[in-house]
N, CA, C, O and the ligand as a Tripos MOL2 file, in Angstrom:
@<TRIPOS>MOLECULE
protein
  257   255    65     0     0
PROTEIN
NO_CHARGES

@<TRIPOS>ATOM
      1 N         -43.7960  -42.6620 -132.6330 N.3       1 MET1
      2 CA        -45.2620  -42.8840 -132.4630 C.3       1 MET1
      3 C         -45.5880  -44.3710 -132.3500 C.2       1 MET1
      4 O         -46.0580  -45.0110 -133.2910 O.2       1 MET1
      5 N         -45.3220  -44.8760 -131.1750 N.am      2 SER2
      6 CA        -45.5800  -46.3230 -131.0640 C.3       2 SER2
      7 C         -46.7790  -46.5890 -130.1510 C.2       2 SER2
      8 O         -47.3000  -47.7010 -130.0630 O.2       2 SER2
      9 N         -47.1910  -45.5040 -129.4720 N.am      3 ARG3
     10 CA        -48.3860  -45.6990 -128.6230 C.3       3 ARG3
     11 C         -49.5730  -44.8560 -129.0420 C.2       3 ARG3
     12 O         -49.4130  -43.6770 -129.3580 O.2       3 ARG3
     13 N         -50.6930  -45.4060 -129.0490 N.am      4 VAL4
     14 CA        -51.9010  -44.6930 -129.4630 C.3       4 VAL4
     15 C         -52.9350  -44.7790 -128.3270 C.2       4 VAL4
     16 O         -53.0760  -45.8010 -127.6550 O.2       4 VAL4
     17 N         -53.6430  -43.6670 -128.1460 N.am      5 GLN5
     18 CA        -54.6900  -43.7260 -127.1260 C.3       5 GLN5
     19 C         -56.0390  -43.4970 -127.7900 C.2       5 GLN5
     20 O         -56.1610  -42.7530 -128.7630 O.2       5 GLN5
     21 N         -57.0360  -44.1520 -127.2400 N.am      6 CYS6
     22 CA        -58.3660  -43.9120 -127.7900 C.3       6 CYS6
     23 C         -58.7600  -42.4890 -127.5450 C.2       6 CYS6
     24 O         -58.7740  -42.0750 -126.3860 O.2       6 CYS6
     25 N         -59.0800  -41.7060 -128.5450 N.am      7 PRO7
     26 CA        -59.3750  -40.3030 -128.4220 C.3       7 PRO7
     27 C         -60.5890  -39.9940 -127.5570 C.2       7 PRO7
     28 O         -60.8170  -38.8590 -127.1400 O.2       7 PRO7
     29 N         -61.3500  -41.0360 -127.3080 N.am      8 ILE8
     30 CA        -62.6070  -40.8160 -126.5050 C.3       8 ILE8
     31 C         -62.3500  -41.1080 -125.0260 C.2       8 ILE8
     32 O         -62.6570  -40.2550 -124.1930 O.2       8 ILE8
     33 N         -61.8210  -42.2330 -124.6690 N.am      9 CYS9
     34 CA        -61.6280  -42.5720 -123.2630 C.3       9 CYS9
     35 C         -60.1820  -42.7220 -122.8440 C.2       9 CYS9
     36 O         -59.8900  -43.1680 -121.7340 O.2       9 CYS9
     37 N         -59.2910  -42.3530 -123.7210 N.am     10 ASP10
     38 CA        -57.8360  -42.3220 -123.4000 C.3      10 ASP10
     39 C         -57.3000  -43.6490 -123.0420 C.2      10 ASP10
     40 O         -56.2680  -43.7370 -122.3770 O.2      10 ASP10
     41 N         -57.9480  -44.6830 -123.4500 N.am     11 THR11
     42 CA        -57.4190  -46.0190 -123.2450 C.3      11 THR11
     43 C         -56.1750  -46.2700 -124.0840 C.2      11 THR11
     44 O         -56.2350  -46.1400 -125.3070 O.2      11 THR11
     45 N         -55.1090  -46.6070 -123.5040 N.am     12 PRO12
     46 CA        -53.8580  -46.8620 -124.2440 C.3      12 PRO12
     47 C         -54.1300  -48.0430 -125.1690 C.2      12 PRO12
     48 O         -54.7300  -49.0410 -124.7700 O.2      12 PRO12
     49 N         -53.6620  -47.9060 -126.4480 N.am     13 MET13
     50 CA        -53.8460  -48.9620 -127.3880 C.3      13 MET13
     51 C         -52.5440  -49.3010 -128.0410 C.2      13 MET13
     52 O         -51.7280  -48.4280 -128.3370 O.2      13 MET13
     53 N         -52.3510  -50.6050 -128.2680 N.am     14 PRO14
     54 CA        -51.2100  -51.0520 -128.9680 C.3      14 PRO14
     55 C         -51.3020  -50.5560 -130.4240 C.2      14 PRO14
     56 O         -52.3860  -50.4280 -130.9920 O.2      14 PRO14
     57 N         -50.1350  -50.2870 -130.9940 N.am     15 ALA15
     58 CA        -50.1160  -49.8210 -132.3210 C.3      15 ALA15
     59 C         -50.3050  -50.8880 -133.3410 C.2      15 ALA15
     60 O         -49.4840  -51.0500 -134.2440 O.2      15 ALA15
     61 N         -51.3600  -51.6070 -133.2130 N.am     16 SER16
     62 CA        -51.6400  -52.6860 -134.1820 C.3      16 SER16
     63 C         -53.1230  -52.6280 -134.6000 C.2      16 SER16
     64 O         -53.9320  -53.4300 -134.1350 O.2      16 SER16
     65 N         -53.4540  -51.7210 -135.4360 N.am     17 PRO17
     66 CA        -54.8020  -51.5130 -135.8480 C.3      17 PRO17
     67 C         -55.5130  -52.7550 -136.3860 C.2      17 PRO17
     68 O         -56.7430  -52.8040 -136.4150 O.2      17 PRO17
     69 N         -54.7270  -53.7790 -136.8220 N.am     18 VAL18
     70 CA        -55.3270  -54.9300 -137.4000 C.3      18 VAL18
     71 C         -56.3230  -55.6200 -136.4110 C.2      18 VAL18
     72 O         -57.3620  -56.1560 -136.7960 O.2      18 VAL18
     73 N         -55.9350  -55.5650 -135.1460 N.am     19 GLU19
     74 CA        -56.7890  -56.2490 -134.1770 C.3      19 GLU19
     75 C         -57.9540  -55.3820 -133.6820 C.2      19 GLU19
     76 O         -58.7640  -55.7900 -132.8500 O.2      19 GLU19
     77 N         -57.9940  -54.1910 -134.2260 N.am     20 TYR20
     78 CA        -59.0890  -53.2640 -133.7880 C.3      20 TYR20
     79 C         -59.8290  -52.7250 -134.9940 C.2      20 TYR20
     80 O         -59.3890  -51.7960 -135.6710 O.2      20 TYR20
     81 N         -61.0000  -53.3620 -135.2390 N.am     21 PRO21
     82 CA        -61.7690  -52.8680 -136.4060 C.3      21 PRO21
     83 C         -62.2480  -51.4860 -136.2080 C.2      21 PRO21
     84 O         -62.5940  -50.8300 -137.1900 O.2      21 PRO21
     85 N         -62.2980  -50.9740 -134.9740 N.am     22 ASP22
     86 CA        -62.7610  -49.6180 -134.6860 C.3      22 ASP22
     87 C         -61.6280  -48.6610 -134.4250 C.2      22 ASP22
     88 O         -61.8310  -47.5530 -133.9290 O.2      22 ASP22
     89 N         -60.3820  -49.1170 -134.7790 N.am     23 TYR23
     90 CA        -59.2570  -48.2830 -134.5940 C.3      23 TYR23
     91 C         -59.4930  -46.8740 -135.3100 C.2      23 TYR23
     92 O         -60.0830  -46.8520 -136.3900 O.2      23 TYR23
     93 N         -59.0500  -45.7350 -134.7340 N.am     24 PRO24
     94 CA        -58.2390  -45.6660 -133.5120 C.3      24 PRO24
     95 C         -59.0450  -45.6520 -132.1760 C.2      24 PRO24
     96 O         -58.5620  -45.2210 -131.1300 O.2      24 PRO24
     97 N         -60.2370  -46.1270 -132.2790 N.am     25 PHE25
     98 CA        -61.0880  -46.1870 -131.0140 C.3      25 PHE25
     99 C         -60.9700  -47.5880 -130.4650 C.2      25 PHE25
    100 O         -60.8000  -48.5540 -131.2080 O.2      25 PHE25
    101 N         -61.0650  -47.6890 -129.1190 N.am     26 CYS26
    102 CA        -60.7840  -48.9610 -128.5140 C.3      26 CYS26
    103 C         -61.9970  -49.9200 -128.6990 C.2      26 CYS26
    104 O         -61.8510  -51.1410 -128.7600 O.2      26 CYS26
    105 N         -63.1830  -49.3050 -128.7840 N.am     27 THR27
    106 CA        -64.3700  -50.1490 -128.9150 C.3      27 THR27
    107 C         -65.4030  -49.4260 -129.8740 C.2      27 THR27
    108 O         -65.2870  -48.2360 -130.1660 O.2      27 THR27
    109 N         -66.3510  -50.1820 -130.3060 N.am     28 LYS28
    110 CA        -67.3250  -49.6210 -131.1910 C.3      28 LYS28
    111 C         -68.0980  -48.4820 -130.4820 C.2      28 LYS28
    112 O         -68.5670  -47.5410 -131.1220 O.2      28 LYS28
    113 N         -68.2080  -48.5910 -129.2140 N.am     29 ARG29
    114 CA        -68.9200  -47.5920 -128.3680 C.3      29 ARG29
    115 C         -68.2320  -46.2520 -128.5270 C.2      29 ARG29
    116 O         -68.8790  -45.2350 -128.7730 O.2      29 ARG29
    117 N         -66.8860  -46.2580 -128.3810 N.am     30 CYS30
    118 CA        -66.1750  -45.0110 -128.5100 C.3      30 CYS30
    119 C         -66.2550  -44.4670 -129.8740 C.2      30 CYS30
    120 O         -66.3180  -43.2500 -130.0530 O.2      30 CYS30
    121 N         -66.2560  -45.3220 -130.8560 N.am     31 ARG31
    122 CA        -66.3790  -44.7670 -132.2470 C.3      31 ARG31
    123 C         -67.7190  -44.1280 -132.4460 C.2      31 ARG31
    124 O         -67.8370  -43.1080 -133.1260 O.2      31 ARG31
    125 N         -68.7450  -44.7270 -131.8490 N.am     32 VAL32
    126 CA        -70.1130  -44.1410 -131.9850 C.3      32 VAL32
    127 C         -70.2040  -42.7940 -131.2780 C.2      32 VAL32
    128 O         -70.8620  -41.8640 -131.7440 O.2      32 VAL32
    129 N         -69.5110  -42.7210 -130.1220 N.am     33 ILE33
    130 CA        -69.4900  -41.4950 -129.3520 C.3      33 ILE33
    131 C         -68.9030  -40.3790 -130.2180 C.2      33 ILE33
    132 O         -69.4440  -39.2750 -130.2840 O.2      33 ILE33
    133 N         -67.7840  -40.6900 -130.8810 N.am     34 ASP34
    134 CA        -67.0340  -39.7940 -131.6520 C.3      34 ASP34
    135 C         -67.8780  -39.3440 -132.8330 C.2      34 ASP34
    136 O         -67.9220  -38.1590 -133.1650 O.2      34 ASP34
    137 N         -68.5390  -40.2880 -133.4540 N.am     35 LEU35
    138 CA        -69.4520  -40.0030 -134.5980 C.3      35 LEU35
    139 C         -70.5750  -39.0840 -134.1190 C.2      35 LEU35
    140 O         -70.9170  -38.1200 -134.8040 O.2      35 LEU35
    141 N         -71.1210  -39.3550 -133.0150 N.am     36 GLY36
    142 CA        -72.1560  -38.5380 -132.4890 C.3      36 GLY36
    143 C         -71.6940  -37.0520 -132.2580 C.2      36 GLY36
    144 O         -72.4450  -36.1070 -132.4940 O.2      36 GLY36
    145 N         -70.4330  -36.9050 -131.7900 N.am     37 ARG37
    146 CA        -69.9610  -35.5980 -131.6430 C.3      37 ARG37
    147 C         -69.8530  -34.8560 -132.9870 C.2      37 ARG37
    148 O         -70.1960  -33.6820 -133.1250 O.2      37 ARG37
    149 N         -69.3640  -35.6080 -133.9430 N.am     38 TRP38
    150 CA        -69.2750  -35.0460 -135.2540 C.3      38 TRP38
    151 C         -70.6370  -34.5580 -135.8310 C.2      38 TRP38
    152 O         -70.7660  -33.4610 -136.3740 O.2      38 TRP38
    153 N         -71.6080  -35.4310 -135.6730 N.am     39 LEU39
    154 CA        -72.9140  -35.0750 -136.2210 C.3      39 LEU39
    155 C         -73.4740  -33.8790 -135.4570 C.2      39 LEU39
    156 O         -74.1050  -32.9930 -136.0320 O.2      39 LEU39
    157 N         -73.2360  -33.8760 -134.1950 N.am     40 ARG40
    158 CA        -73.7940  -32.7280 -133.4170 C.3      40 ARG40
    159 C         -73.1140  -31.3980 -133.8020 C.2      40 ARG40
    160 O         -73.7520  -30.3510 -133.9100 O.2      40 ARG40
    161 N         -71.8130  -31.4950 -133.9980 N.am     41 GLU41
    162 CA        -71.1130  -30.2930 -134.4390 C.3      41 GLU41
    163 C         -71.6120  -29.8620 -135.8460 C.2      41 GLU41
    164 O         -71.8020  -28.6690 -136.0830 O.2      41 GLU41
    165 N         -71.8100  -30.7480 -136.7090 N.am     42 ASP42
    166 CA        -72.3470  -30.4280 -138.0260 C.3      42 ASP42
    167 C         -73.6870  -29.7200 -137.8560 C.2      42 ASP42
    168 O         -73.9330  -28.6520 -138.4160 O.2      42 ASP42
    169 N         -74.5190  -30.3410 -137.0800 N.am     43 TYR43
    170 CA        -75.8500  -29.8170 -136.8710 C.3      43 TYR43
    171 C         -75.8600  -28.4290 -136.2900 C.2      43 TYR43
    172 O         -76.6480  -27.5750 -136.6940 O.2      43 TYR43
    173 N         -74.9630  -28.2070 -135.3220 N.am     44 LYS44
    174 CA        -74.8480  -26.9220 -134.6810 C.3      44 LYS44
    175 C         -74.4410  -25.8390 -135.6680 C.2      44 LYS44
    176 O         -75.0400  -24.7660 -135.7350 O.2      44 LYS44
    177 N         -73.3810  -26.1630 -136.4460 N.am     45 VAL45
    178 CA        -72.8290  -25.2070 -137.3690 C.3      45 VAL45
    179 C         -73.9380  -24.8670 -138.4450 C.2      45 VAL45
    180 O         -74.1540  -23.7090 -138.8020 O.2      45 VAL45
    181 N         -74.5920  -25.9100 -138.9110 N.am     46 ALA46
    182 CA        -75.5950  -25.6920 -139.9640 C.3      46 ALA46
    183 C         -76.7770  -24.8210 -139.4260 C.2      46 ALA46
    184 O         -77.2490  -23.8990 -140.0920 O.2      46 ALA46
    185 N         -77.1920  -25.1370 -138.2880 N.am     47 SER47
    186 CA        -78.3960  -24.3980 -137.7470 C.3      47 SER47
    187 C         -77.9740  -22.9440 -137.3750 C.2      47 SER47
    188 O         -78.7870  -22.0210 -137.4130 O.2      47 SER47
    189 N         -76.7070  -22.7830 -137.0240 N.am     48 ARG48
    190 CA        -76.2400  -21.4410 -136.7280 C.3      48 ARG48
    191 C         -76.2510  -20.5780 -137.9820 C.2      48 ARG48
    192 O         -76.7220  -19.4410 -138.0140 O.2      48 ARG48
    193 N         -75.7200  -21.1790 -138.9650 N.am     49 GLU49
    194 CA        -75.6190  -20.4600 -140.2720 C.3      49 GLU49
    195 C         -77.0130  -20.0760 -140.8020 C.2      49 GLU49
    196 O         -77.2570  -18.9840 -141.3140 O.2      49 GLU49
    197 N         -77.8860  -21.0470 -140.6380 N.am     50 GLU50
    198 CA        -79.2100  -20.8440 -141.1070 C.3      50 GLU50
    199 C         -79.8610  -19.6330 -140.3400 C.2      50 GLU50
    200 O         -80.5240  -18.7790 -140.9310 O.2      50 GLU50
    201 N         -79.6400  -19.6170 -139.0500 N.am     51 ALA51
    202 CA        -80.1830  -18.5860 -138.2320 C.3      51 ALA51
    203 C         -79.6670  -17.2740 -138.5470 C.2      51 ALA51
    204 O         -80.4420  -16.3220 -138.6360 O.2      51 ALA51
    205 N         -78.2980  -17.1310 -138.7420 N.am     52 SER52
    206 CA        -77.7040  -15.8310 -139.0560 C.3      52 SER52
    207 C         -78.1140  -15.3790 -140.4370 C.2      52 SER52
    208 O         -78.2850  -14.1820 -140.6660 O.2      52 SER52
    209 N         -78.2730  -16.2880 -141.3470 N.am     53 GLU53
    210 CA        -78.7010  -15.9080 -142.6380 C.3      53 GLU53
    211 C         -80.0760  -15.3660 -142.6160 C.2      53 GLU53
    212 O         -80.4010  -14.3920 -143.2950 O.2      53 GLU53
    213 N         -80.9100  -16.0280 -141.8020 N.am     54 ASP54
    214 CA        -82.2990  -15.6050 -141.7260 C.3      54 ASP54
    215 C         -82.3990  -14.1980 -141.1490 C.2      54 ASP54
    216 O         -83.3150  -13.4440 -141.4770 O.2      54 ASP54
    217 N         -81.4430  -13.8540 -140.2820 N.am     55 ARG55
    218 CA        -81.4950  -12.5550 -139.6020 C.3      55 ARG55
    219 C         -81.0130  -11.4110 -140.5190 C.2      55 ARG55
    220 O         -81.4880  -10.2780 -140.4440 O.2      55 ARG55
    221 N         -80.0190  -11.7750 -141.4090 N.am     56 SER56
    222 CA        -79.4530  -10.6970 -142.2280 C.3      56 SER56
    223 C         -80.2080  -10.6260 -143.5690 C.2      56 SER56
    224 O         -79.7230  -10.0530 -144.5450 O.2      56 SER56
    225 N         -81.4000  -11.2230 -143.5820 N.am     57 THR57
    226 CA        -82.1440  -11.1400 -144.8100 C.3      57 THR57
    227 C         -83.6220  -10.6150 -144.4800 C.2      57 THR57
    228 O         -84.5770  -11.3850 -144.5910 O.2      57 THR57
    229 N         -83.7740   -9.3890 -144.1040 N.am     58 PRO58
    230 CA        -85.0690   -8.9190 -143.7550 C.3      58 PRO58
    231 C         -85.9670   -8.8150 -144.9220 C.2      58 PRO58
    232 O         -86.9220   -9.5850 -145.0300 O.2      58 PRO58
    233 N         -85.7210   -7.9290 -145.7760 N.am     59 THR59
    234 CA        -86.5500   -7.8020 -146.9960 C.3      59 THR59
    235 C         -85.6350   -7.4420 -148.1650 C.2      59 THR59
    236 O         -85.6770   -8.0570 -149.2310 O.2      59 THR59
    237 N         -84.7780   -6.3870 -147.9180 N.am     60 SER60
    238 CA        -83.9100   -6.0140 -148.9840 C.3      60 SER60
    239 C         -82.4680   -5.9920 -148.5610 C.2      60 SER60
    240 O         -81.9610   -4.9390 -148.1760 O.2      60 SER60
    241 N         -81.7900   -7.1110 -148.6190 N.am     61 ALA61
    242 CA        -80.3650   -7.2350 -148.2130 C.3      61 ALA61
    243 C         -79.4530   -6.9350 -149.4000 C.2      61 ALA61
    244 O         -78.3100   -7.3910 -149.4490 O.2      61 ALA61
    245 N         -79.9430   -6.2080 -150.2980 N.am     62 ASP62
    246 CA        -79.2440   -5.8700 -151.5500 C.3      62 ASP62
    247 C         -78.3080   -4.7390 -151.2820 C.2      62 ASP62
    248 O         -77.2810   -4.6500 -151.9540 O.2      62 ASP62
    249 N         -78.5940   -3.8390 -150.3180 N.am     63 GLU63
    250 CA        -77.7800   -2.6600 -150.1060 C.3      63 GLU63
    251 C         -76.3520   -2.9820 -149.6660 C.2      63 GLU63
    252 O         -75.4130   -2.2630 -150.0060 O.2      63 GLU63
    253 N         -76.2000   -4.0560 -148.9160 N.am     64 GLU64
    254 CA        -74.9020   -4.4310 -148.4440 C.3      64 GLU64
    255 C         -74.2020   -5.3280 -149.4090 C.2      64 GLU64
    256 O         -73.0710   -5.7450 -149.1560 O.2      64 GLU64
    257 ZN        -62.2130  -45.8040 -125.9760 Zn       65 ZN65
@<TRIPOS>BOND
     1     1     2 1
     2     2     3 1
     3     3     4 2
     4     3     5 am
     5     5     6 1
     6     6     7 1
     7     7     8 2
     8     7     9 am
     9     9    10 1
    10    10    11 1
    11    11    12 2
    12    11    13 am
    13    13    14 1
    14    14    15 1
    15    15    16 2
    16    15    17 am
    17    17    18 1
    18    18    19 1
    19    19    20 2
    20    19    21 am
    21    21    22 1
    22    22    23 1
    23    23    24 2
    24    23    25 am
    25    25    26 1
    26    26    27 1
    27    27    28 2
    28    27    29 am
    29    29    30 1
    30    30    31 1
    31    31    32 2
    32    31    33 am
    33    33    34 1
    34    34    35 1
    35    35    36 2
    36    35    37 am
    37    37    38 1
    38    38    39 1
    39    39    40 2
    40    39    41 am
    41    41    42 1
    42    42    43 1
    43    43    44 2
    44    43    45 am
    45    45    46 1
    46    46    47 1
    47    47    48 2
    48    47    49 am
    49    49    50 1
    50    50    51 1
    51    51    52 2
    52    51    53 am
    53    53    54 1
    54    54    55 1
    55    55    56 2
    56    55    57 am
    57    57    58 1
    58    58    59 1
    59    59    60 2
    60    59    61 am
    61    61    62 1
    62    62    63 1
    63    63    64 2
    64    63    65 am
    65    65    66 1
    66    66    67 1
    67    67    68 2
    68    67    69 am
    69    69    70 1
    70    70    71 1
    71    71    72 2
    72    71    73 am
    73    73    74 1
    74    74    75 1
    75    75    76 2
    76    75    77 am
    77    77    78 1
    78    78    79 1
    79    79    80 2
    80    79    81 am
    81    81    82 1
    82    82    83 1
    83    83    84 2
    84    83    85 am
    85    85    86 1
    86    86    87 1
    87    87    88 2
    88    87    89 am
    89    89    90 1
    90    90    91 1
    91    91    92 2
    92    91    93 am
    93    93    94 1
    94    94    95 1
    95    95    96 2
    96    95    97 am
    97    97    98 1
    98    98    99 1
    99    99   100 2
   100    99   101 am
   101   101   102 1
   102   102   103 1
   103   103   104 2
   104   103   105 am
   105   105   106 1
   106   106   107 1
   107   107   108 2
   108   107   109 am
   109   109   110 1
   110   110   111 1
   111   111   112 2
   112   111   113 am
   113   113   114 1
   114   114   115 1
   115   115   116 2
   116   115   117 am
   117   117   118 1
   118   118   119 1
   119   119   120 2
   120   119   121 am
   121   121   122 1
   122   122   123 1
   123   123   124 2
   124   123   125 am
   125   125   126 1
   126   126   127 1
   127   127   128 2
   128   127   129 am
   129   129   130 1
   130   130   131 1
   131   131   132 2
   132   131   133 am
   133   133   134 1
   134   134   135 1
   135   135   136 2
   136   135   137 am
   137   137   138 1
   138   138   139 1
   139   139   140 2
   140   139   141 am
   141   141   142 1
   142   142   143 1
   143   143   144 2
   144   143   145 am
   145   145   146 1
   146   146   147 1
   147   147   148 2
   148   147   149 am
   149   149   150 1
   150   150   151 1
   151   151   152 2
   152   151   153 am
   153   153   154 1
   154   154   155 1
   155   155   156 2
   156   155   157 am
   157   157   158 1
   158   158   159 1
   159   159   160 2
   160   159   161 am
   161   161   162 1
   162   162   163 1
   163   163   164 2
   164   163   165 am
   165   165   166 1
   166   166   167 1
   167   167   168 2
   168   167   169 am
   169   169   170 1
   170   170   171 1
   171   171   172 2
   172   171   173 am
   173   173   174 1
   174   174   175 1
   175   175   176 2
   176   175   177 am
   177   177   178 1
   178   178   179 1
   179   179   180 2
   180   179   181 am
   181   181   182 1
   182   182   183 1
   183   183   184 2
   184   183   185 am
   185   185   186 1
   186   186   187 1
   187   187   188 2
   188   187   189 am
   189   189   190 1
   190   190   191 1
   191   191   192 2
   192   191   193 am
   193   193   194 1
   194   194   195 1
   195   195   196 2
   196   195   197 am
   197   197   198 1
   198   198   199 1
   199   199   200 2
   200   199   201 am
   201   201   202 1
   202   202   203 1
   203   203   204 2
   204   203   205 am
   205   205   206 1
   206   206   207 1
   207   207   208 2
   208   207   209 am
   209   209   210 1
   210   210   211 1
   211   211   212 2
   212   211   213 am
   213   213   214 1
   214   214   215 1
   215   215   216 2
   216   215   217 am
   217   217   218 1
   218   218   219 1
   219   219   220 2
   220   219   221 am
   221   221   222 1
   222   222   223 1
   223   223   224 2
   224   223   225 am
   225   225   226 1
   226   226   227 1
   227   227   228 2
   228   227   229 am
   229   229   230 1
   230   230   231 1
   231   231   232 2
   232   231   233 am
   233   233   234 1
   234   234   235 1
   235   235   236 2
   236   235   237 am
   237   237   238 1
   238   238   239 1
   239   239   240 2
   240   239   241 am
   241   241   242 1
   242   242   243 1
   243   243   244 2
   244   243   245 am
   245   245   246 1
   246   246   247 1
   247   247   248 2
   248   247   249 am
   249   249   250 1
   250   250   251 1
   251   251   252 2
   252   251   253 am
   253   253   254 1
   254   254   255 1
   255   255   256 2
@<TRIPOS>SUBSTRUCTURE
     1 MET1         2 RESIDUE 1 A MET
     2 SER2         6 RESIDUE 1 A SER
     3 ARG3        10 RESIDUE 1 A ARG
     4 VAL4        14 RESIDUE 1 A VAL
     5 GLN5        18 RESIDUE 1 A GLN
     6 CYS6        22 RESIDUE 1 A CYS
     7 PRO7        26 RESIDUE 1 A PRO
     8 ILE8        30 RESIDUE 1 A ILE
     9 CYS9        34 RESIDUE 1 A CYS
    10 ASP10       38 RESIDUE 1 A ASP
    11 THR11       42 RESIDUE 1 A THR
    12 PRO12       46 RESIDUE 1 A PRO
    13 MET13       50 RESIDUE 1 A MET
    14 PRO14       54 RESIDUE 1 A PRO
    15 ALA15       58 RESIDUE 1 A ALA
    16 SER16       62 RESIDUE 1 A SER
    17 PRO17       66 RESIDUE 1 A PRO
    18 VAL18       70 RESIDUE 1 A VAL
    19 GLU19       74 RESIDUE 1 A GLU
    20 TYR20       78 RESIDUE 1 A TYR
    21 PRO21       82 RESIDUE 1 A PRO
    22 ASP22       86 RESIDUE 1 A ASP
    23 TYR23       90 RESIDUE 1 A TYR
    24 PRO24       94 RESIDUE 1 A PRO
    25 PHE25       98 RESIDUE 1 A PHE
    26 CYS26      102 RESIDUE 1 A CYS
    27 THR27      106 RESIDUE 1 A THR
    28 LYS28      110 RESIDUE 1 A LYS
    29 ARG29      114 RESIDUE 1 A ARG
    30 CYS30      118 RESIDUE 1 A CYS
    31 ARG31      122 RESIDUE 1 A ARG
    32 VAL32      126 RESIDUE 1 A VAL
    33 ILE33      130 RESIDUE 1 A ILE
    34 ASP34      134 RESIDUE 1 A ASP
    35 LEU35      138 RESIDUE 1 A LEU
    36 GLY36      142 RESIDUE 1 A GLY
    37 ARG37      146 RESIDUE 1 A ARG
    38 TRP38      150 RESIDUE 1 A TRP
    39 LEU39      154 RESIDUE 1 A LEU
    40 ARG40      158 RESIDUE 1 A ARG
    41 GLU41      162 RESIDUE 1 A GLU
    42 ASP42      166 RESIDUE 1 A ASP
    43 TYR43      170 RESIDUE 1 A TYR
    44 LYS44      174 RESIDUE 1 A LYS
    45 VAL45      178 RESIDUE 1 A VAL
    46 ALA46      182 RESIDUE 1 A ALA
    47 SER47      186 RESIDUE 1 A SER
    48 ARG48      190 RESIDUE 1 A ARG
    49 GLU49      194 RESIDUE 1 A GLU
    50 GLU50      198 RESIDUE 1 A GLU
    51 ALA51      202 RESIDUE 1 A ALA
    52 SER52      206 RESIDUE 1 A SER
    53 GLU53      210 RESIDUE 1 A GLU
    54 ASP54      214 RESIDUE 1 A ASP
    55 ARG55      218 RESIDUE 1 A ARG
    56 SER56      222 RESIDUE 1 A SER
    57 THR57      226 RESIDUE 1 A THR
    58 PRO58      230 RESIDUE 1 A PRO
    59 THR59      234 RESIDUE 1 A THR
    60 SER60      238 RESIDUE 1 A SER
    61 ALA61      242 RESIDUE 1 A ALA
    62 ASP62      246 RESIDUE 1 A ASP
    63 GLU63      250 RESIDUE 1 A GLU
    64 GLU64      254 RESIDUE 1 A GLU
    65 ZN65       257 GROUP 0 **** ****
């Protein structure tokens, strides 16, 4: 494992994280993009759970 690629834009990066404050991303921009993906995923999962919960709770969900 001597070569690392930026997970966002696939830019080959030297295996020396010291020079890259945003390692393993090549730039801050790529790090922000990754963070945005994470947040969106979180939001999606959360809202989906909320929706399904709302659906399976009509008035008396005690029977199941
Ligand atoms: Zn990148």
